[in-house]
N, C-alpha and C positions, 0 to 999 in steps of 0.2 A: 283587489281592485274592486272599488265600489259598484255596486249596480243600483239601475233605477227600473222599478217594475211598474208598467202602466197596466192597470187593469180596468176594462170597461165594461160596463153593465147598463141594461136598460131596465128600469123599474117599471112594473105594471102600475098603472094608475090605483091610487088608494093604498098604496104598501109602501110609500116613502117612509113614513114614520118608523115602521118596524123594521125595515132595512137599516134605517140609520143606528137603531138600537144593537141591531146584530153587527154593525160595522165597530161601533164602540166595544161591544164584547170581544170581537175578533182581535181587536187592537189591543186590550188590555192582556190577552193571552200572548201577542205577538211580543209584547214587551219584556217577555220571560225568554224569548228565543235569541240563542247565540247570533251576533251580527245584525240584529235588527236596528235599525237607525230612527226611523219614524216614517210617518206617513201623512198625507192630507187628501181630503175629499173635495172634488170640483164637481158642480152641476153645471151642465150645460145649459146656456141660455137660449140658444136657438132651437134645440131640439128638446121637447119634453121628456122628462124621464131619464134622459141619459146621462151617467154618473161616470165620473174618472177618478180612480184613487191612484195616488202617485206614492209608491212604497219604496223606501231605500234600505239598503242592505249592504254590510261590508263586504260579503263576497257571494258569488253566484251560489257556491255551496251551501251558504246559510239559507237563502231563498229556497234553494231546492228541497231541502229538508223540511221545511216550513211548508212549502207547498204539498208535499205527500204525507205531512204527519196527519194523524187522525184526528187531533183537536181542530185544525184548519178545515180538513174535509168535512167534519160535522156542521161547521159553520156554513161551508159552501153547500151543502145539501139543502139547508134551511134558507139560505140566499137564493137558491135555484128555484125554490117555489114562489118566490116573489118578484121574480124577473121574467122579462118577456122575450128574452135571447139569451144565447149561449155567451157565459163570461168569456172574454177575450184576454189573455195576457201577452204583453211585449215587454222584451228585457232588453235594457242598454246599459252599456257599460261607460264609464267615466275615464 
């Protein structure tokens, strides 16, 4: 069953460019993960700094393995220093 993961973040002012670089790096690592289909990044127009990542995976287990991987957690730690609130994850099935 394919899953879509919505990842919501609020970037602190002035950190947008660095955050985008981290996203690109994380995506390039995710490409090597089993079950990764792809992702897109959306910037909310009516709320400054709010970002939504839509990540697609073949199976929930594929996403779950990526979520707890050291590789992804290292990126998450760096991302956390650039955001002004906790990252929120929502998982939906197709």
